[in-house]
C-alpha positions in Angstrom: 9.3 -20.0 6.3 7.3 -19.0 2.9 4.3 -20.4 1.5 3.6 -21.0 -2.1 0.2 -19.8 -3.0 0.0 -19.5 -6.8 1.7 -19.8 -10.1 1.7 -17.4 -12.9 3.7 -16.7 -15.9 6.4 -14.0 -15.8 7.4 -12.9 -19.3 11.1 -11.8 -18.9 11.1 -9.1 -21.6 14.2 -7.7 -23.5 13.7 -5.1 -25.7 15.5 -3.1 -28.4 15.6 0.6 -28.3 12.7 2.1 -26.5 11.0 3.4 -29.8 10.3 -0.3 -30.7 9.1 -1.3 -27.5 5.6 -2.8 -28.7 7.2 -4.7 -31.6 10.4 -6.4 -29.9 9.5 -9.0 -27.6 11.9 -12.0 -28.1 12.3 -13.7 -25.0 10.7 -16.8 -23.5 8.2 -17.2 -20.7 9.4 -18.2 -17.6 7.5 -19.6 -14.3 7.2 -17.3 -11.4 5.4 -17.7 -8.0 3.6 -15.6 -5.4 5.0 -15.8 -2.0 3.2 -15.1 1.3 6.0 -14.2 4.1 5.4 -15.9 7.4 4.6 -12.5 8.9 1.5 -12.4 6.7 0.1 -15.6 7.9 -2.2 -15.1 10.6 -2.2 -17.6 13.5 -5.6 -19.5 14.0 -7.4 -18.4 16.9 -4.6 -15.7 18.0 -6.1 -12.3 18.0 -3.4 -10.5 19.9 -0.8 -11.3 17.2 -0.7 -8.7 14.3 0.2 -10.0 10.8 1.5 -7.8 7.8 -0.3 -7.7 4.4 2.4 -8.2 1.9 3.1 -10.7 -0.9 6.2 -11.2 -3.0 6.0 -11.8 -6.6 9.1 -13.9 -6.9 11.3 -14.8 -10.2 11.8 -18.4 -11.1 15.0 -18.5 -8.7 15.2 -16.9 -5.5 12.9 -14.6 -3.9 14.1 -10.9 -5.5 15.4 -9.8 -8.6 18.9 -9.0 -7.5 20.9 -5.8 -6.8 22.8 -3.7 -9.0 24.5 -0.1 -9.2 21.5 2.2 -9.4 21.1 4.5 -12.5 19.0 7.3 -11.6 16.5 7.6 -14.2 13.1 7.3 -12.7 12.9 4.0 -14.7 12.5 0.4 -13.5 15.6 -1.2 -12.1 15.4 -4.0 -14.8 13.9 -2.9 -18.0 11.1 -4.7 -19.9 9.1 -5.9 -17.1 5.7 -4.1 -16.5 5.8 -3.9 -12.8 5.2 -0.3 -11.2 7.4 2.5 -10.5 6.8 5.7 -8.7 6.5 7.6 -12.0 4.1 4.8 -13.5 1.8 5.0 -10.7 1.7 8.9 -10.7 0.8 8.6 -14.4 -2.0 6.0 -13.7 -3.4 8.0 -10.7 -3.1 11.5 -12.3 -0.6 12.6 -9.9 1.8 14.2 -12.2 1.7 17.2 -14.7 2.1 15.4 -17.9 1.0 12.0 -18.5 2.5 9.7 -21.0 -0.4 7.7 -23.2 -0.3 4.0 -21.6 1.7 5.1 -18.2 4.2 2.4 -19.6 6.7 1.8 -16.7 9.7 1.6 -19.1 8.6 5.1 -20.7 7.4 7.0 -17.8 9.6 9.1 -16.2 7.8 11.9 -14.3 7.3 11.1 -10.6 4.5 12.5 -8.6 5.3 16.1 -7.9 2.5 18.3 -8.2 1.6 18.2 -4.5 1.9 20.5 -1.6 3.0 17.8 0.9 4.3 19.0 4.1 3.8 18.0 7.7 4.6 14.3 8.3 3.9 10.6 7.6 4.4 7.9 10.3 4.5 4.2 9.5 4.1 1.7 12.5 6.0 -1.4 12.3 6.9 -4.2 14.6 10.5 -4.9 15.4 13.9 -2.7 13.8 14.7 -2.7 10.2 18.5 -1.6 10.5 18.8 -1.0 6.8 15.6 1.1 6.4 17.4 4.4 5.7 19.9 3.0 3.4 17.3 0.8 1.4 15.2 4.1 1.2 18.4 5.8 -0.3 18.7 3.3 -2.8 15.1 3.4 -3.9 15.1 7.2 -4.0 18.3 7.3 -6.2 17.0 4.8 -8.6 13.8 6.5 -9.1 15.1 9.9 -9.1 13.3 11.0 -5.9 14.7 13.5 -3.5 16.6 12.2 -0.4 14.1 11.5 2.3 13.8 13.2 5.5 13.5 10.1 7.8 13.6 9.6 11.5 13.6 6.2 13.0 12.0 6.1 16.5 12.0 3.1 19.0 8.5 3.1 20.7 10.0 2.1 23.9 13.3 4.0 23.6 15.0 0.6 23.0 15.9 -1.0 19.9 13.4 -3.8 19.6 15.7 -6.2 17.6 15.0 -7.6 14.3 12.2 -10.1 13.2 13.6 -13.6 12.5 11.2 -14.0 9.8 12.3 -11.3 7.7 8.7 -10.2 6.9 8.4 -7.0 9.1 11.9 -5.6 7.8 10.4 -6.1 4.2 7.2 -4.6 5.4 9.0 -1.4 6.8 11.1 -0.9 3.5 7.8 -1.2 1.5 5.7 1.3 3.7 8.6 4.0 3.7 9.3 3.6 -0.1 5.7 3.8 -1.0 4.9 6.9 1.3 8.1 8.7 0.0 7.3 8.0 -3.6 3.8 9.5 -3.4 4.8 12.5 -1.0 8.5 13.2 -1.6 8.3 16.4 0.5 6.8 14.9 3.4 9.0 14.2 6.7 9.0 10.4 7.3 9.0 8.7 10.8 9.3 5.2 11.2 7.9 3.9 14.6 9.3 0.6 15.5 7.4 -1.5 18.3 9.2 -3.9 20.5 6.8 -6.7 19.1 3.6 -7.5 17.3 1.0 -7.7 20.2 -1.8 -5.1 20.5 -0.6 -3.5 23.4 2.8 -3.0 21.8 1.8 -1.7 18.5 -1.0 0.6 19.9 1.5 2.0 22.1 3.5 2.6 18.9 0.4 4.1 17.1 0.0 6.3 20.0 3.4 7.7 19.9 3.3 8.0 16.1 0.0 10.3 16.4 1.8 12.4 18.8 4.9 12.7 16.6 2.8 13.7 13.5 0.9 16.5 15.5 4.2 17.8 16.6 5.5 18.1 13.0 2.5 19.9 11.6 -0.3 17.2 11.2 -0.3 14.6 8.6 -1.0 10.7 8.4 -0.2 7.4 10.3 -0.1 4.4 8.1 -0.7 0.9 9.5 -0.2 -1.9 7.1 -0.6 -4.6 9.9 -3.7 -6.1 10.9 -5.4 -8.4 13.6 -8.4 -10.8 13.4 -11.7 -9.0 14.4 -12.2 -9.3 18.1 -15.1 -8.6 20.3 -13.6 -5.8 22.5 -11.8 -3.9 19.4 -14.0 -0.7 19.6 -12.4 -0.2 22.8 -9.0 0.4 20.8 -10.7 2.8 18.4 -9.4 6.0 20.4 -5.9 5.2 19.5 -6.8 6.4 16.0 -8.7 9.7 17.0 -5.9 12.2 17.4 -6.7 15.6 16.3 -5.1 16.8 13.0 -4.0 13.1 12.1 -5.7 10.9 9.4 -5.0 7.1 10.0 -4.6 4.5 7.1 -4.9 0.9 7.6 -4.7 -2.0 5.2 -8.0 -3.8 4.6 -6.3 -7.2 4.2 -5.1 -9.8 1.7 -8.0 -12.2 2.0 -11.9 -12.6 2.3 -13.5 -10.7 5.3 -12.4 -7.9 7.5 -9.5 -7.2 9.8 -8.8 -4.6 12.7 -7.9 -1.7 12.5 -9.2 -1.4 9.0 -12.8 -2.0 10.6 -12.2 1.0 13.0 -14.5 3.9 11.9 -11.6 6.3 13.0 -9.4 4.9 10.1 -9.5 5.1 6.4 -9.7 1.3 5.3 -7.3 0.8 2.3 -8.2 -1.7 -0.2 -6.8 -3.4 -3.2 -7.0 -3.4 -6.9 -5.2 -4.8 -10.0 -3.7 -2.9 -12.9 -4.4 -4.5 -16.1 -1.6 -3.9 -18.8 -1.4 -4.7 -22.5 1.0 -7.8 -22.4 2.8 -6.8 -25.7 3.0 -3.0 -25.4 2.9 -2.6 -21.4 0.1 0.2 -21.9 -2.4 0.6 -19.0 -5.7 -1.0 -20.1 -7.9 -0.7 -17.0 -8.1 -1.0 -13.1 -10.2 -3.8 -11.7 -10.5 -5.5 -8.2 -7.9 -7.9 -6.6 -9.8 -11.0 -5.8 -7.7 -11.4 -2.6 -8.5 -8.0 -1.3 -10.2 -8.0 2.0 -13.3 -6.4 2.6 -16.9 -6.5 3.6 -19.0 -5.9 6.8 -17.5 -5.8 10.2 -18.8 -8.5 12.7 -18.2 -6.0 15.4 -18.3 -2.1 14.4 -21.3 -0.4 13.7 -22.0 1.6 10.6 -20.7 5.2 11.0 -22.5 8.1 9.7 -20.1 8.7 6.8 -21.4 5.3 5.3 -25.2 6.3 5.6 -25.3 6.9 2.1 -24.3 3.2 1.3 -26.2 1.4 4.1 -28.1 -0.7 1.3 -24.6 -2.3 1.0 -23.1 -2.3 4.3 -26.1 -2.5 6.3 -25.8 -1.7 9.8 -22.2 -2.7 10.1 -18.9 -0.7 9.4 -18.0 -1.7 5.9 -14.5 -2.1 4.4 -12.7 -0.9 2.3 -13.2 2.9 1.9 -10.7 3.6 -0.8 -8.2 1.4 -2.8 -4.8 1.3 -4.9 -3.0 -1.4 -6.6 -2.4 -4.3 -4.4 -2.0 -7.4 -6.5 1.3 -8.7 -6.6 1.0 -9.8 -10.1 0.8 -6.1 -10.9 3.2 -5.3 -8.1 5.4 -2.4 -7.2 9.4 -2.4 -7.1 11.0 -2.0 -3.8 14.5 -2.2 -2.4 15.1 -4.2 0.7 18.5 -5.6 2.2 16.7 -8.6 4.0 18.4 -11.1 6.2 16.1 -13.9 5.2 15.0 -13.1 1.6 18.4 -11.7 0.3 19.2 -8.0 -0.7 18.0 -6.8 -3.9 15.0 -5.6 -5.9 11.6 -7.0 -4.9 8.4 -6.9 -6.6 5.7 -6.8 -3.8 2.0 -6.4 -3.5 -0.7 -6.7 -0.8 -2.8 -4.1 1.0 0.6 -3.2 2.5 1.1 -1.1 -0.7 -2.1 0.5 -0.5 -2.1 2.3 3.0 1.3 4.0 2.7 0.6 5.0 -0.8 -2.7 6.4 -0.1 -1.5 8.1 2.9 1.1 9.5 0.7 -1.5 10.8 -2.0 -3.4 12.6 0.7 -0.4 14.1 2.4 0.9 15.5 -0.9 -2.6 17.1 -1.5 -2.1 19.5 1.5 -4.9 21.0 3.4 -4.9 18.2 6.1 -8.1 17.3 7.4 -8.7 17.1 11.3 -9.5 13.4 11.4 -10.0 10.1 9.7 -13.8 10.5 9.9 -13.4 13.9 8.3 -11.2 12.3 5.4 -13.9 9.5 5.1 -16.7 12.0 5.0 -14.8 13.9 2.0 -14.3 10.5 0.4 -18.1 9.3 0.6 -19.4 12.8 -0.1 -17.5 13.0 -3.4 -18.0 9.4 -4.8 -18.5 9.4 -8.4 -16.6 12.7 -8.8 -14.2 13.4 -11.1 -11.5 12.8 -8.2 -12.1 9.2 -8.2 -12.0 6.3 -10.8 -14.9 4.1 -10.1 -14.0 0.4 -10.4 -16.9 -1.5 -11.6 -15.3 -4.6 -13.2 -14.2 -7.6 -11.2 -15.2 -10.0 -8.1 -13.8 -10.4 -4.3 -14.9 -12.0 -1.1 -16.1 -15.2 0.2 -16.8 -17.7 -2.5 -15.6 -14.7 -4.9 -19.3 -13.8 -4.6 -18.9 -10.1 -4.1 -18.9 -8.0 -7.3 -17.7 -4.5 -8.1 -20.4 -2.0 -9.0 -21.2 1.5 -9.9 -20.2 3.4 -6.6 -19.4 1.9 -3.6 -18.7 -1.7 -3.2 -17.0 -4.1 -0.7 -14.3 -5.0 -3.2 -12.8 -1.4 -3.7 -14.8 1.0 -1.7 -15.4 4.4 -3.4 -12.8 3.3 -6.0 -9.3 4.7 -6.6 -7.8 8.4 -6.6 -7.6 10.2 -10.0 -6.0 13.3 -8.4 -4.5 14.7 -5.2 -7.8 16.0 -4.1 -11.5 14.9 -4.3 -13.6 17.2 -6.4 
């Protein structure tokens, strides 16, 4: 049911009091591994079945770090490890009023709170996540976030039932929790499709757009993807509802997926956050080698990419903008999963990027009228103070694509460095 794809070293850190954080590394190194849930494995030749874009950073035993009584402190559920929290992400991406030097997750306690987020964020999933609200409440309690204003909507009016692989339930928790972390004032909608075919998911997307419009405008986040197909442009209209900006994961492997390739979405790519292994301090942000991106095989170049045509050519290029997605630099989420067990997970993949970026744009307020308008803003403000350019690292087929000054096919225009482009 799960695929082991790599091994990495997890330093299980145990610290003395916080003031000695950088000097008191005393615990041994334990082996950990990155798992790809079955829901994130594309079926060869099946372009009608969506897959998630999530990876699990699993401890030496089991698939999650366990559950315990939460202590609202805006700190990690397990101290000493340098995985990302809402506060540490807010610090790295300049979404807080007072940034702690180094943005260490074990020292950073100010959550993203400087925005004017309103309206709505809808996340579109396949199948039902019956514990989504409870898991979001646990996450919010742990990190000192306000209670979420969440509504669960069955796309067909009938409970679709759960995903037997557990992957889509984990996806729903990830999407809701990252959106809420970045935009704690937004109204959240979990739109549940009855299955993972194009017809089922795009029906749910259409409903999501209507709901977002009816709640003052906002964003729709889609962490799923399909292998590109020849008629995909005929589905682009699903992502062209006025007053809604659509975000889609760029994928967790070389090449382009849909709907990330649509010109009517903001394609969300992935990066890696590098931290000092002793102090936990943020060092730099570079590419995630497994992040999806490149020229579409179907969609032509949209006008907002005319300024980077020397890179994308005549094709729609992805991604447009990126966010931390490497599971080895992953984020904490809570999920009561029927397959992987209940507890705190560390996850990555561009499934992190789409809802997080949707939340950041929501928190900025002053919603734009469409994804194309949002992308026009992104590309016209490239290299401005509103973005951190990612110019170190590689990605793509044969790891032959290099990050570069300005736009590149690994990370797009870069990553946010404020709530609104300047």
